[in-house]
PDB file of N, CA, C and O in Angstrom, chain B, residues numbered from 101:
ATOM      1  N   MET B 101      41.841   0.947 -87.857  1.00  0.00           N
ATOM      2  CA  MET B 101      41.833  -0.476 -87.645  1.00  0.00           C
ATOM      3  C   MET B 101      40.387  -0.965 -87.768  1.00  0.00           C
ATOM      4  O   MET B 101      39.482  -0.395 -87.158  1.00  0.00           O
ATOM      5  N   ASN B 102      40.178  -2.002 -88.544  1.00  0.00           N
ATOM      6  CA  ASN B 102      38.833  -2.535 -88.757  1.00  0.00           C
ATOM      7  C   ASN B 102      38.727  -3.904 -88.105  1.00  0.00           C
ATOM      8  O   ASN B 102      39.394  -4.849 -88.528  1.00  0.00           O
ATOM      9  N   HIS B 103      37.890  -4.016 -87.074  1.00  0.00           N
ATOM     10  CA  HIS B 103      37.691  -5.280 -86.381  1.00  0.00           C
ATOM     11  C   HIS B 103      36.287  -5.767 -86.669  1.00  0.00           C
ATOM     12  O   HIS B 103      35.345  -4.975 -86.690  1.00  0.00           O
ATOM     13  N   GLY B 104      36.137  -7.063 -86.892  1.00  0.00           N
ATOM     14  CA  GLY B 104      34.826  -7.645 -87.111  1.00  0.00           C
ATOM     15  C   GLY B 104      34.338  -8.341 -85.860  1.00  0.00           C
ATOM     16  O   GLY B 104      35.032  -8.387 -84.844  1.00  0.00           O
ATOM     17  N   ILE B 105      33.156  -8.871 -85.943  1.00  0.00           N
ATOM     18  CA  ILE B 105      32.577  -9.635 -84.852  1.00  0.00           C
ATOM     19  C   ILE B 105      32.887 -11.099 -85.092  1.00  0.00           C
ATOM     20  O   ILE B 105      32.690 -11.608 -86.195  1.00  0.00           O
ATOM     21  N   ILE B 106      33.372 -11.777 -84.062  1.00  0.00           N
ATOM     22  CA  ILE B 106      33.661 -13.203 -84.160  1.00  0.00           C
ATOM     23  C   ILE B 106      32.409 -13.956 -83.740  1.00  0.00           C
ATOM     24  O   ILE B 106      31.945 -13.808 -82.609  1.00  0.00           O
ATOM     25  N   LYS B 107      31.862 -14.757 -84.634  1.00  0.00           N
ATOM     26  CA  LYS B 107      30.660 -15.530 -84.348  1.00  0.00           C
ATOM     27  C   LYS B 107      30.991 -16.696 -83.422  1.00  0.00           C
ATOM     28  O   LYS B 107      32.089 -17.249 -83.479  1.00  0.00           O
ATOM     29  N   LYS B 108      30.034 -17.069 -82.565  1.00  0.00           N
ATOM     30  CA  LYS B 108      30.279 -18.093 -81.550  1.00  0.00           C
ATOM     31  C   LYS B 108      30.666 -19.445 -82.135  1.00  0.00           C
ATOM     32  O   LYS B 108      31.384 -20.206 -81.486  1.00  0.00           O
ATOM     33  N   ASP B 109      30.210 -19.762 -83.341  1.00  0.00           N
ATOM     34  CA  ASP B 109      30.556 -21.057 -83.922  1.00  0.00           C
ATOM     35  C   ASP B 109      32.006 -21.104 -84.410  1.00  0.00           C
ATOM     36  O   ASP B 109      32.492 -22.172 -84.782  1.00  0.00           O
ATOM     37  N   ARG B 110      32.703 -19.962 -84.414  1.00  0.00           N
ATOM     38  CA  ARG B 110      34.106 -19.917 -84.825  1.00  0.00           C
ATOM     39  C   ARG B 110      35.057 -19.866 -83.632  1.00  0.00           C
ATOM     40  O   ARG B 110      36.274 -19.900 -83.812  1.00  0.00           O
ATOM     41  N   VAL B 111      34.513 -19.785 -82.413  1.00  0.00           N
ATOM     42  CA  VAL B 111      35.340 -19.719 -81.215  1.00  0.00           C
ATOM     43  C   VAL B 111      35.580 -21.132 -80.702  1.00  0.00           C
ATOM     44  O   VAL B 111      34.635 -21.887 -80.471  1.00  0.00           O
ATOM     45  N   ILE B 112      36.850 -21.484 -80.526  1.00  0.00           N
ATOM     46  CA  ILE B 112      37.207 -22.807 -80.014  1.00  0.00           C
ATOM     47  C   ILE B 112      38.051 -22.599 -78.757  1.00  0.00           C
ATOM     48  O   ILE B 112      39.151 -22.049 -78.822  1.00  0.00           O
ATOM     49  N   LEU B 113      37.531 -23.043 -77.618  1.00  0.00           N
ATOM     50  CA  LEU B 113      38.247 -22.954 -76.358  1.00  0.00           C
ATOM     51  C   LEU B 113      39.022 -24.248 -76.136  1.00  0.00           C
ATOM     52  O   LEU B 113      38.632 -25.295 -76.652  1.00  0.00           O
ATOM     53  N   PRO B 114      40.116 -24.192 -75.375  1.00  0.00           N
ATOM     54  CA  PRO B 114      40.865 -25.418 -75.084  1.00  0.00           C
ATOM     55  C   PRO B 114      39.942 -26.470 -74.464  1.00  0.00           C
ATOM     56  O   PRO B 114      39.211 -26.176 -73.518  1.00  0.00           O
ATOM     57  N   GLY B 115      39.976 -27.685 -74.993  1.00  0.00           N
ATOM     58  CA  GLY B 115      39.160 -28.766 -74.456  1.00  0.00           C
ATOM     59  C   GLY B 115      37.740 -28.787 -74.976  1.00  0.00           C
ATOM     60  O   GLY B 115      36.898 -29.497 -74.427  1.00  0.00           O
ATOM     61  N   SER B 116      37.449 -28.023 -76.029  1.00  0.00           N
ATOM     62  CA  SER B 116      36.089 -27.992 -76.556  1.00  0.00           C
ATOM     63  C   SER B 116      36.086 -28.378 -78.032  1.00  0.00           C
ATOM     64  O   SER B 116      37.111 -28.336 -78.712  1.00  0.00           O
ATOM     65  N   ALA B 117      34.912 -28.751 -78.496  1.00  0.00           N
ATOM     66  CA  ALA B 117      34.725 -29.050 -79.914  1.00  0.00           C
ATOM     67  C   ALA B 117      34.269 -27.785 -80.611  1.00  0.00           C
ATOM     68  O   ALA B 117      33.597 -26.969 -79.981  1.00  0.00           O
ATOM     69  N   PRO B 118      34.600 -27.573 -81.889  1.00  0.00           N
ATOM     70  CA  PRO B 118      34.167 -26.373 -82.608  1.00  0.00           C
ATOM     71  C   PRO B 118      32.651 -26.210 -82.551  1.00  0.00           C
ATOM     72  O   PRO B 118      31.901 -27.133 -82.869  1.00  0.00           O
ATOM     73  N   GLY B 119      32.211 -25.012 -82.138  1.00  0.00           N
ATOM     74  CA  GLY B 119      30.778 -24.705 -82.097  1.00  0.00           C
ATOM     75  C   GLY B 119      30.038 -25.372 -80.970  1.00  0.00           C
ATOM     76  O   GLY B 119      28.846 -25.119 -80.794  1.00  0.00           O
ATOM     77  N   GLY B 120      30.694 -26.214 -80.197  1.00  0.00           N
ATOM     78  CA  GLY B 120      29.994 -26.968 -79.170  1.00  0.00           C
ATOM     79  C   GLY B 120      30.162 -26.439 -77.771  1.00  0.00           C
ATOM     80  O   GLY B 120      29.373 -26.774 -76.887  1.00  0.00           O
ATOM     81  N   GLY B 121      31.163 -25.625 -77.547  1.00  0.00           N
ATOM     82  CA  GLY B 121      31.406 -25.122 -76.210  1.00  0.00           C
ATOM     83  C   GLY B 121      32.006 -26.191 -75.312  1.00  0.00           C
ATOM     84  O   GLY B 121      32.015 -27.368 -75.672  1.00  0.00           O
ATOM     85  N   VAL B 122      32.497 -25.804 -74.172  1.00  0.00           N
ATOM     86  CA  VAL B 122      33.150 -26.723 -73.251  1.00  0.00           C
ATOM     87  C   VAL B 122      32.163 -27.748 -72.707  1.00  0.00           C
ATOM     88  O   VAL B 122      32.499 -28.928 -72.612  1.00  0.00           O
ATOM     89  N   ALA B 123      30.947 -27.324 -72.347  1.00  0.00           N
ATOM     90  CA  ALA B 123      29.963 -28.246 -71.774  1.00  0.00           C
ATOM     91  C   ALA B 123      29.586 -29.341 -72.770  1.00  0.00           C
ATOM     92  O   ALA B 123      29.471 -30.506 -72.391  1.00  0.00           O
ATOM     93  N   ALA B 124      29.396 -28.980 -74.030  1.00  0.00           N
ATOM     94  CA  ALA B 124      29.008 -29.972 -75.038  1.00  0.00           C
ATOM     95  C   ALA B 124      30.142 -30.951 -75.293  1.00  0.00           C
ATOM     96  O   ALA B 124      29.895 -32.134 -75.530  1.00  0.00           O
ATOM     97  N   ALA B 125      31.377 -30.478 -75.247  1.00  0.00           N
ATOM     98  CA  ALA B 125      32.515 -31.348 -75.508  1.00  0.00           C
ATOM     99  C   ALA B 125      32.692 -32.374 -74.398  1.00  0.00           C
ATOM    100  O   ALA B 125      33.157 -33.486 -74.651  1.00  0.00           O
ATOM    101  N   SER B 126      32.329 -32.018 -73.177  1.00  0.00           N
ATOM    102  CA  SER B 126      32.502 -32.939 -72.065  1.00  0.00           C
ATOM    103  C   SER B 126      31.268 -33.811 -71.844  1.00  0.00           C
ATOM    104  O   SER B 126      31.247 -34.617 -70.913  1.00  0.00           O
ATOM    105  N   GLY B 127      30.243 -33.666 -72.678  1.00  0.00           N
ATOM    106  CA  GLY B 127      29.051 -34.497 -72.579  1.00  0.00           C
ATOM    107  C   GLY B 127      28.023 -33.982 -71.598  1.00  0.00           C
ATOM    108  O   GLY B 127      26.998 -34.632 -71.396  1.00  0.00           O
ATOM    109  N   GLN B 128      28.258 -32.848 -70.986  1.00  0.00           N
ATOM    110  CA  GLN B 128      27.305 -32.282 -70.037  1.00  0.00           C
ATOM    111  C   GLN B 128      26.241 -31.494 -70.783  1.00  0.00           C
ATOM    112  O   GLN B 128      26.496 -30.947 -71.855  1.00  0.00           O
ATOM    113  N   ALA B 129      25.027 -31.440 -70.197  1.00  0.00           N
ATOM    114  CA  ALA B 129      23.964 -30.616 -70.780  1.00  0.00           C
ATOM    115  C   ALA B 129      24.339 -29.151 -70.598  1.00  0.00           C
ATOM    116  O   ALA B 129      24.833 -28.756 -69.542  1.00  0.00           O
ATOM    117  N   ARG B 130      24.108 -28.368 -71.608  1.00  0.00           N
ATOM    118  CA  ARG B 130      24.436 -26.949 -71.545  1.00  0.00           C
ATOM    119  C   ARG B 130      23.326 -26.181 -70.850  1.00  0.00           C
ATOM    120  O   ARG B 130      22.159 -26.297 -71.224  1.00  0.00           O
ATOM    121  N   GLN B 131      23.680 -25.402 -69.848  1.00  0.00           N
ATOM    122  CA  GLN B 131      22.713 -24.607 -69.109  1.00  0.00           C
ATOM    123  C   GLN B 131      22.432 -23.326 -69.884  1.00  0.00           C
ATOM    124  O   GLN B 131      23.357 -22.665 -70.356  1.00  0.00           O
ATOM    125  N   VAL B 132      21.174 -22.981 -70.013  1.00  0.00           N
ATOM    126  CA  VAL B 132      20.785 -21.774 -70.723  1.00  0.00           C
ATOM    127  C   VAL B 132      20.616 -20.653 -69.705  1.00  0.00           C
ATOM    128  O   VAL B 132      19.849 -20.780 -68.750  1.00  0.00           O
ATOM    129  N   CYS B 133      21.327 -19.572 -69.913  1.00  0.00           N
ATOM    130  CA  CYS B 133      21.241 -18.417 -69.021  1.00  0.00           C
ATOM    131  C   CYS B 133      20.680 -17.230 -69.793  1.00  0.00           C
ATOM    132  O   CYS B 133      20.949 -17.060 -70.982  1.00  0.00           O
ATOM    133  N   ALA B 134      19.904 -16.424 -69.103  1.00  0.00           N
ATOM    134  CA  ALA B 134      19.405 -15.188 -69.704  1.00  0.00           C
ATOM    135  C   ALA B 134      20.476 -14.117 -69.537  1.00  0.00           C
ATOM    136  O   ALA B 134      21.143 -14.061 -68.504  1.00  0.00           O
ATOM    137  N   LYS B 135      20.641 -13.276 -70.534  1.00  0.00           N
ATOM    138  CA  LYS B 135      21.647 -12.218 -70.476  1.00  0.00           C
ATOM    139  C   LYS B 135      20.988 -10.866 -70.720  1.00  0.00           C
ATOM    140  O   LYS B 135      19.984 -10.764 -71.425  1.00  0.00           O
ATOM    141  N   SER B 136      21.565  -9.850 -70.133  1.00  0.00           N
ATOM    142  CA  SER B 136      21.108  -8.489 -70.388  1.00  0.00           C
ATOM    143  C   SER B 136      22.339  -7.625 -70.643  1.00  0.00           C
ATOM    144  O   SER B 136      23.434  -7.950 -70.185  1.00  0.00           O
ATOM    145  N   ALA B 137      22.163  -6.546 -71.360  1.00  0.00           N
ATOM    146  CA  ALA B 137      23.276  -5.658 -71.682  1.00  0.00           C
ATOM    147  C   ALA B 137      22.866  -4.218 -71.427  1.00  0.00           C
ATOM    148  O   ALA B 137      21.708  -3.837 -71.599  1.00  0.00           O
ATOM    149  N   ARG B 138      23.852  -3.429 -71.010  1.00  0.00           N
ATOM    150  CA  ARG B 138      23.588  -2.001 -70.812  1.00  0.00           C
ATOM    151  C   ARG B 138      24.820  -1.204 -71.229  1.00  0.00           C
ATOM    152  O   ARG B 138      25.953  -1.616 -70.982  1.00  0.00           O
ATOM    153  N   PRO B 139      24.585  -0.070 -71.855  1.00  0.00           N
ATOM    154  CA  PRO B 139      25.719   0.770 -72.268  1.00  0.00           C
ATOM    155  C   PRO B 139      26.272   1.527 -71.060  1.00  0.00           C
ATOM    156  O   PRO B 139      25.517   1.929 -70.175  1.00  0.00           O
ATOM    157  N   LEU B 140      27.575   1.716 -71.029  1.00  0.00           N
ATOM    158  CA  LEU B 140      28.220   2.505 -69.983  1.00  0.00           C
ATOM    159  C   LEU B 140      28.719   3.796 -70.610  1.00  0.00           C
ATOM    160  O   LEU B 140      29.511   3.783 -71.553  1.00  0.00           O
ATOM    161  N   MET B 141      28.242   4.907 -70.072  1.00  0.00           N
ATOM    162  CA  MET B 141      28.535   6.223 -70.623  1.00  0.00           C
ATOM    163  C   MET B 141      29.706   6.880 -69.886  1.00  0.00           C
ATOM    164  O   MET B 141      29.891   6.677 -68.686  1.00  0.00           O
ATOM    165  N   HIS B 142      30.483   7.659 -70.615  1.00  0.00           N
ATOM    166  CA  HIS B 142      31.545   8.489 -70.048  1.00  0.00           C
ATOM    167  C   HIS B 142      31.639   9.743 -70.900  1.00  0.00           C
ATOM    168  O   HIS B 142      31.827   9.662 -72.114  1.00  0.00           O
ATOM    169  N   GLU B 143      31.511  10.892 -70.274  1.00  0.00           N
ATOM    170  CA  GLU B 143      31.562  12.182 -70.958  1.00  0.00           C
ATOM    171  C   GLU B 143      30.558  12.251 -72.108  1.00  0.00           C
ATOM    172  O   GLU B 143      30.862  12.778 -73.178  1.00  0.00           O
ATOM    173  N   GLY B 144      29.352  11.712 -71.874  1.00  0.00           N
ATOM    174  CA  GLY B 144      28.276  11.820 -72.851  1.00  0.00           C
ATOM    175  C   GLY B 144      28.340  10.841 -74.010  1.00  0.00           C
ATOM    176  O   GLY B 144      27.539  10.947 -74.939  1.00  0.00           O
ATOM    177  N   ARG B 145      29.268   9.889 -73.988  1.00  0.00           N
ATOM    178  CA  ARG B 145      29.394   8.914 -75.074  1.00  0.00           C
ATOM    179  C   ARG B 145      29.445   7.504 -74.496  1.00  0.00           C
ATOM    180  O   ARG B 145      29.929   7.291 -73.384  1.00  0.00           O
ATOM    181  N   VAL B 146      28.937   6.543 -75.269  1.00  0.00           N
ATOM    182  CA  VAL B 146      29.020   5.143 -74.862  1.00  0.00           C
ATOM    183  C   VAL B 146      30.468   4.702 -75.022  1.00  0.00           C
ATOM    184  O   VAL B 146      31.035   4.790 -76.111  1.00  0.00           O
ATOM    185  N   ARG B 147      31.066   4.224 -73.925  1.00  0.00           N
ATOM    186  CA  ARG B 147      32.471   3.797 -73.949  1.00  0.00           C
ATOM    187  C   ARG B 147      32.629   2.293 -73.745  1.00  0.00           C
ATOM    188  O   ARG B 147      33.680   1.729 -74.048  1.00  0.00           O
ATOM    189  N   ALA B 148      31.569   1.636 -73.223  1.00  0.00           N
ATOM    190  CA  ALA B 148      31.642   0.204 -72.976  1.00  0.00           C
ATOM    191  C   ALA B 148      30.234  -0.366 -72.899  1.00  0.00           C
ATOM    192  O   ALA B 148      29.258   0.370 -72.754  1.00  0.00           O
ATOM    193  N   ILE B 149      30.146  -1.686 -72.998  1.00  0.00           N
ATOM    194  CA  ILE B 149      28.874  -2.392 -72.841  1.00  0.00           C
ATOM    195  C   ILE B 149      29.089  -3.444 -71.764  1.00  0.00           C
ATOM    196  O   ILE B 149      30.004  -4.262 -71.851  1.00  0.00           O
ATOM    197  N   GLU B 150      28.231  -3.412 -70.744  1.00  0.00           N
ATOM    198  CA  GLU B 150      28.301  -4.396 -69.672  1.00  0.00           C
ATOM    199  C   GLU B 150      27.240  -5.457 -69.912  1.00  0.00           C
ATOM    200  O   GLU B 150      26.054  -5.139 -70.006  1.00  0.00           O
ATOM    201  N   ILE B 151      27.655  -6.712 -70.011  1.00  0.00           N
ATOM    202  CA  ILE B 151      26.745  -7.827 -70.243  1.00  0.00           C
ATOM    203  C   ILE B 151      26.672  -8.617 -68.946  1.00  0.00           C
ATOM    204  O   ILE B 151      27.698  -9.036 -68.409  1.00  0.00           O
ATOM    205  N   THR B 152      25.446  -8.821 -68.438  1.00  0.00           N
ATOM    206  CA  THR B 152      25.240  -9.540 -67.192  1.00  0.00           C
ATOM    207  C   THR B 152      24.422 -10.791 -67.457  1.00  0.00           C
ATOM    208  O   THR B 152      23.361 -10.726 -68.078  1.00  0.00           O
ATOM    209  N   CYS B 153      24.915 -11.934 -66.985  1.00  0.00           N
ATOM    210  CA  CYS B 153      24.233 -13.218 -67.122  1.00  0.00           C
ATOM    211  C   CYS B 153      23.341 -13.421 -65.893  1.00  0.00           C
ATOM    212  O   CYS B 153      23.614 -12.876 -64.823  1.00  0.00           O
ATOM    213  N   SER B 154      22.282 -14.203 -66.054  1.00  0.00           N
ATOM    214  CA  SER B 154      21.391 -14.467 -64.924  1.00  0.00           C
ATOM    215  C   SER B 154      22.104 -15.233 -63.813  1.00  0.00           C
ATOM    216  O   SER B 154      21.635 -15.241 -62.674  1.00  0.00           O
ATOM    217  N   CYS B 155      23.228 -15.875 -64.126  1.00  0.00           N
ATOM    218  CA  CYS B 155      24.000 -16.586 -63.101  1.00  0.00           C
ATOM    219  C   CYS B 155      24.885 -15.624 -62.309  1.00  0.00           C
ATOM    220  O   CYS B 155      25.509 -16.030 -61.329  1.00  0.00           O
ATOM    221  N   GLY B 156      24.947 -14.344 -62.724  1.00  0.00           N
ATOM    222  CA  GLY B 156      25.724 -13.338 -62.009  1.00  0.00           C
ATOM    223  C   GLY B 156      27.031 -12.959 -62.689  1.00  0.00           C
ATOM    224  O   GLY B 156      27.653 -11.966 -62.312  1.00  0.00           O
ATOM    225  N   GLU B 157      27.458 -13.728 -63.680  1.00  0.00           N
ATOM    226  CA  GLU B 157      28.704 -13.420 -64.388  1.00  0.00           C
ATOM    227  C   GLU B 157      28.538 -12.137 -65.188  1.00  0.00           C
ATOM    228  O   GLU B 157      27.518 -11.930 -65.846  1.00  0.00           O
ATOM    229  N   LYS B 158      29.558 -11.272 -65.124  1.00  0.00           N
ATOM    230  CA  LYS B 158      29.527 -10.013 -65.868  1.00  0.00           C
ATOM    231  C   LYS B 158      30.694  -9.969 -66.835  1.00  0.00           C
ATOM    232  O   LYS B 158      31.798 -10.414 -66.520  1.00  0.00           O
ATOM    233  N   THR B 159      30.435  -9.426 -68.018  1.00  0.00           N
ATOM    234  CA  THR B 159      31.457  -9.237 -69.037  1.00  0.00           C
ATOM    235  C   THR B 159      31.432  -7.775 -69.438  1.00  0.00           C
ATOM    236  O   THR B 159      30.360  -7.206 -69.645  1.00  0.00           O
ATOM    237  N   LEU B 160      32.587  -7.171 -69.549  1.00  0.00           N
ATOM    238  CA  LEU B 160      32.687  -5.775 -69.954  1.00  0.00           C
ATOM    239  C   LEU B 160      33.375  -5.716 -71.312  1.00  0.00           C
ATOM    240  O   LEU B 160      34.491  -6.212 -71.470  1.00  0.00           O
ATOM    241  N   VAL B 161      32.715  -5.113 -72.284  1.00  0.00           N
ATOM    242  CA  VAL B 161      33.270  -4.934 -73.626  1.00  0.00           C
ATOM    243  C   VAL B 161      33.569  -3.448 -73.786  1.00  0.00           C
ATOM    244  O   VAL B 161      32.658  -2.623 -73.860  1.00  0.00           O
ATOM    245  N   GLU B 162      34.863  -3.117 -73.839  1.00  0.00           N
ATOM    246  CA  GLU B 162      35.251  -1.717 -74.010  1.00  0.00           C
ATOM    247  C   GLU B 162      35.282  -1.384 -75.492  1.00  0.00           C
ATOM    248  O   GLU B 162      35.775  -2.172 -76.299  1.00  0.00           O
ATOM    249  N   LEU B 163      34.760  -0.226 -75.850  1.00  0.00           N
ATOM    250  CA  LEU B 163      34.697   0.204 -77.243  1.00  0.00           C
ATOM    251  C   LEU B 163      35.853   1.141 -77.539  1.00  0.00           C
ATOM    252  O   LEU B 163      36.109   2.085 -76.791  1.00  0.00           O
ATOM    253  N   GLU B 164      36.548   0.874 -78.632  1.00  0.00           N
ATOM    254  CA  GLU B 164      37.612   1.757 -79.099  1.00  0.00           C
ATOM    255  C   GLU B 164      37.095   2.441 -80.352  1.00  0.00           C
ATOM    256  O   GLU B 164      37.017   1.832 -81.419  1.00  0.00           O
ATOM    257  N   LEU B 165      36.746   3.705 -80.216  1.00  0.00           N
ATOM    258  CA  LEU B 165      36.167   4.449 -81.332  1.00  0.00           C
ATOM    259  C   LEU B 165      37.173   5.450 -81.865  1.00  0.00           C
ATOM    260  O   LEU B 165      37.854   6.139 -81.106  1.00  0.00           O
ATOM    261  N   GLU B 166      37.250   5.515 -83.170  1.00  0.00           N
ATOM    262  CA  GLU B 166      38.133   6.504 -83.790  1.00  0.00           C
ATOM    263  C   GLU B 166      37.472   7.870 -83.716  1.00  0.00           C
ATOM    264  O   GLU B 166      36.267   8.005 -83.924  1.00  0.00           O
ATOM    265  N   GLU B 167      38.269   8.870 -83.418  1.00  0.00           N
ATOM    266  CA  GLU B 167      37.777  10.244 -83.395  1.00  0.00           C
ATOM    267  C   GLU B 167      37.758  10.770 -84.823  1.00  0.00           C
ATOM    268  O   GLU B 167      38.751  10.661 -85.543  1.00  0.00           O
ATOM    269  N   LYS B 168      36.641  11.335 -85.229  1.00  0.00           N
ATOM    270  CA  LYS B 168      36.554  11.912 -86.574  1.00  0.00           C
ATOM    271  C   LYS B 168      37.199  13.291 -86.584  1.00  0.00           C
ATOM    272  O   LYS B 168      37.024  14.089 -85.663  1.00  0.00           O
ATOM    273  N   ASN B 169      37.933  13.543 -87.627  1.00  0.00           N
ATOM    274  CA  ASN B 169      38.555  14.844 -87.802  1.00  0.00           C
ATOM    275  C   ASN B 169      37.509  15.776 -88.427  1.00  0.00           C
ATOM    276  O   ASN B 169      37.051  15.517 -89.540  1.00  0.00           O
ATOM    277  N   THR B 170      37.126  16.843 -87.741  1.00  0.00           N
ATOM    278  CA  THR B 170      36.065  17.729 -88.213  1.00  0.00           C
ATOM    279  C   THR B 170      36.615  18.992 -88.867  1.00  0.00           C
ATOM    280  O   THR B 170      35.934  20.017 -88.879  1.00  0.00           O
ATOM    281  N   LYS B 171      37.826  18.944 -89.407  1.00  0.00           N
ATOM    282  CA  LYS B 171      38.427  20.116 -90.071  1.00  0.00           C
ATOM    283  C   LYS B 171      37.867  20.293 -91.453  1.00  0.00           C
ATOM    284  O   LYS B 171      38.254  21.224 -92.161  1.00  0.00           O
TER     285      LYS B 171
END
């Protein structure tokens, strides 16, 4: 299965304008938050990426990796 990355300007949430986000659609100023990311390891391999916003919100991106056949 081949999945691509969805760019932020292509994401449309309910009640938002394309590329503008919910805050821009409602006329509010958009708050800029700093983000950091760290890999989460399991059995010696990266299995997920944890993204933490300066506001405290955390997002977990789990990675689905195909196992290579080494025969």
